[in-house]
C-alpha positions as CSV (number, residue, x, y, z in Angstrom):
1,X,121.0,65.9,117.3
2,X,117.4,66.8,118.0
3,X,117.9,69.9,115.9
4,X,117.9,67.4,112.9
5,X,115.7,64.7,114.4
6,X,116.1,61.9,116.8
7,X,118.4,58.9,116.8
8,X,120.5,57.5,113.9
9,X,118.2,59.2,111.3
10,X,118.9,62.5,113.0
11,X,122.6,62.0,112.9
12,X,122.4,61.0,109.1
13,X,120.4,64.2,108.4
14,X,122.9,66.2,110.3
15,X,125.7,64.8,108.4
16,X,124.0,65.3,105.0
17,X,122.8,68.8,105.6
18,X,126.2,69.9,107.0
19,X,128.1,68.4,103.9
20,X,125.6,70.1,101.6
21,X,126.1,73.5,103.3
22,X,129.9,73.2,103.2
23,X,129.9,72.0,99.5
24,X,127.8,75.1,98.6
25,X,130.5,77.3,99.8
26,X,132.7,76.3,96.8
27,X,136.2,77.7,96.9
28,X,135.5,78.8,100.5
29,X,134.6,75.4,101.9
30,X,138.1,74.6,102.9
31,X,138.3,78.0,104.7
32,X,135.1,77.6,106.7
33,X,134.3,73.9,106.7
34,X,136.6,73.1,109.6
35,X,135.4,75.9,111.6
36,X,131.8,74.9,111.3
37,X,132.4,71.4,112.2
38,X,135.2,71.8,114.8
39,X,132.7,71.0,117.6
40,X,129.0,70.4,118.3
41,X,128.4,74.0,119.5
42,X,129.7,75.5,116.3
43,X,127.9,73.1,114.1
44,X,124.6,73.5,115.9
45,X,125.0,77.3,116.0
46,X,125.5,77.4,112.1
47,X,122.5,75.1,111.5
48,X,120.2,77.0,113.9
49,X,121.0,80.3,112.2
50,X,120.7,78.7,108.7
51,X,117.2,77.4,109.5
52,X,116.1,80.6,111.3
53,X,116.9,82.5,108.2
54,X,115.8,79.8,105.7
55,X,119.1,79.9,103.9
56,X,119.4,77.9,100.7
57,X,122.7,76.6,99.3
58,X,123.2,79.4,96.9
59,X,122.7,81.9,99.8
60,X,125.1,79.9,101.9
61,X,127.6,80.5,99.1
62,X,127.0,84.1,99.0
63,X,127.5,84.5,102.8
64,X,130.7,82.5,102.6
65,X,132.2,84.5,99.9
66,X,131.2,87.8,101.7
67,X,132.6,86.6,104.9
68,X,135.9,85.8,103.3
69,X,136.1,89.1,101.5
70,X,135.4,91.0,104.8
71,X,137.9,88.8,106.7
72,X,135.4,87.4,109.2
73,X,134.1,83.8,110.0
74,X,131.0,82.7,108.2
75,X,129.2,81.9,111.5
76,X,129.8,85.5,112.6
77,X,128.6,86.8,109.2
78,X,125.3,85.0,109.4
79,X,124.8,85.6,113.1
80,X,125.2,89.4,112.6
81,X,122.7,89.1,109.7
82,X,120.2,87.1,111.7
83,X,120.3,89.6,114.6
84,X,119.7,92.5,112.1
85,X,116.9,90.6,110.4
86,X,115.2,89.9,113.7
87,X,115.4,93.6,114.6
88,X,114.0,94.9,111.4
89,X,111.2,92.3,111.3
90,X,110.1,93.5,114.7
91,X,110.3,97.2,113.6
92,X,108.1,96.6,110.6
93,X,105.9,93.8,112.0
94,X,106.9,91.2,109.3
95,X,107.8,87.6,109.7
96,X,111.4,87.1,110.2
97,X,111.9,84.1,108.0
98,X,109.8,85.6,105.2
99,X,111.8,88.8,105.5
100,X,115.0,86.9,105.5
101,X,114.0,84.9,102.4
102,X,113.1,88.1,100.5
103,X,116.3,89.9,101.5
104,X,118.5,87.0,100.6
105,X,117.0,86.9,97.0
106,X,117.8,90.6,96.6
107,X,121.2,90.6,98.4
108,X,122.7,88.1,95.8
109,X,122.1,90.5,93.0
110,X,125.2,92.5,93.5
111,X,124.6,94.5,90.2
112,X,121.2,95.9,91.4
113,X,121.6,96.1,95.1
114,X,125.4,96.1,95.9
115,X,125.2,99.9,96.7
116,X,122.7,99.2,99.6
117,X,123.9,98.2,103.1
118,X,122.4,95.1,104.7
119,X,120.2,97.3,107.0
120,X,119.0,99.5,104.0
121,X,118.2,96.4,101.9
122,X,116.4,94.6,104.8
123,X,114.2,97.8,105.4
124,X,113.5,97.9,101.7
125,X,112.6,94.2,101.7
126,X,110.4,94.8,104.8
127,X,108.5,97.7,103.1
128,X,108.0,95.7,99.9
129,X,106.5,92.8,102.0
130,X,104.2,95.2,103.7
131,X,103.2,96.5,100.3
132,X,102.5,92.9,99.1
133,X,105.1,93.5,96.3
134,X,107.2,90.5,95.3
135,X,110.9,90.8,95.2
136,X,110.8,89.7,91.6
137,X,108.6,92.5,90.7
138,X,110.9,95.0,92.6
139,X,113.9,93.7,90.7
140,X,112.1,93.8,87.4
141,X,111.2,97.5,88.0
142,X,114.9,98.3,88.7
143,X,116.1,96.4,85.7
144,X,113.7,98.1,83.4
145,X,115.0,101.6,83.9
146,X,118.7,101.4,83.2
147,X,118.9,104.6,81.2
148,X,117.3,108.0,81.2
149,X,116.0,107.1,77.7
150,X,114.3,104.0,79.1
151,X,112.5,106.1,81.9
152,X,111.6,109.0,79.5
153,X,110.0,106.6,77.0
154,X,107.9,105.0,79.7
155,X,107.1,108.2,81.4
156,X,105.8,109.5,78.1
157,X,103.7,106.4,77.3
158,X,102.2,106.4,80.9
159,X,101.4,110.1,80.7
160,X,99.8,109.8,77.3
161,X,97.8,106.7,78.1
162,X,96.7,107.2,81.7
163,X,97.5,110.8,82.4
164,X,100.1,109.8,85.1
165,X,102.5,112.5,86.2
166,X,106.0,111.1,86.6
167,X,109.6,112.5,86.4
168,X,112.1,110.4,84.4
169,X,115.0,111.8,86.3
170,X,113.5,111.0,89.7
171,X,113.0,107.4,88.4
172,X,116.6,107.1,87.2
173,X,118.1,108.6,90.5
174,X,116.1,106.3,92.7
175,X,118.3,104.4,95.1
176,X,115.9,101.4,95.4
177,X,112.9,99.9,93.6
178,X,110.6,100.7,96.4
179,X,111.0,104.5,95.6
180,X,110.1,103.9,92.0
181,X,107.1,101.7,92.9
182,X,105.9,104.4,95.3
183,X,106.2,106.9,92.4
184,X,103.9,104.6,90.3
185,X,101.6,104.2,93.2
186,X,101.1,107.9,93.9
187,X,100.7,108.7,90.3
188,X,98.1,106.1,89.8
189,X,96.2,107.4,92.8
190,X,96.3,110.8,91.4
191,X,94.6,109.8,88.2
192,X,91.5,108.8,90.3
193,X,91.5,105.3,88.9
194,X,92.4,101.9,90.3
195,X,94.1,99.1,88.4
196,X,90.8,97.1,88.4
197,X,89.1,99.9,86.6
198,X,91.5,99.6,83.6
199,X,90.6,97.4,80.6
200,X,92.7,94.5,79.7
201,X,94.7,96.4,77.1
202,X,95.4,99.3,79.4
203,X,96.5,96.6,82.1
204,X,99.0,95.2,79.6
205,X,100.3,98.6,78.7
206,X,100.8,99.5,82.4
207,X,102.6,96.3,83.1
208,X,104.8,96.6,80.1
209,X,105.8,100.2,80.8
210,X,106.4,99.8,84.6
211,X,108.1,96.4,84.5
212,X,105.7,95.2,87.1
213,X,103.3,92.1,86.9
214,X,99.6,92.7,86.8
215,X,99.4,91.1,90.2
216,X,101.9,93.6,91.7
217,X,100.0,96.5,90.1
218,X,96.8,95.4,91.6
219,X,98.4,95.5,95.0
220,X,99.3,99.3,94.7
């Protein structure tokens, strides 16, 4: 019970948190609820991993669905993910909990990131963390360039306004947002100007045409 606190209050917290986690699984609560609560070891294992990864209810729901689709237990699914997160965090020197939080935000967006494996997306999340780019900025960049026309229009504007040399086809073919952000970064460096040197109108144009926030662009 010390995982949740001492005494009666710890027990009450344990019951409340466990019930919330199981409820978050929605349609899969009946499938996994009994396996999580079948004994103290299983319950504590689930909760330790949940806390280590900083999982919220919506992320628990994702892992329950994914575990069911892949015919595995939810404890096994999140344990595998925790071990991989720990490994990548050590490889890139980033905090495991922060990495897990960023990864889980991206992992839920199947439309944008469903083509990336867990390891690929973890490494992307780690590199974004190193670059001080938020996952919100990363997703915004990916969403902005849905078609070649979108990319071509932005490339033309960035070239005309800032002299940035970008390839619309490369942007469209990028597998993850990190690749596009690096294209922006390298192109900005090549102009010989930093974001701080732009006037406020230029900053607004750059943010609008890249899909990134001004804070994110300043970090490049």
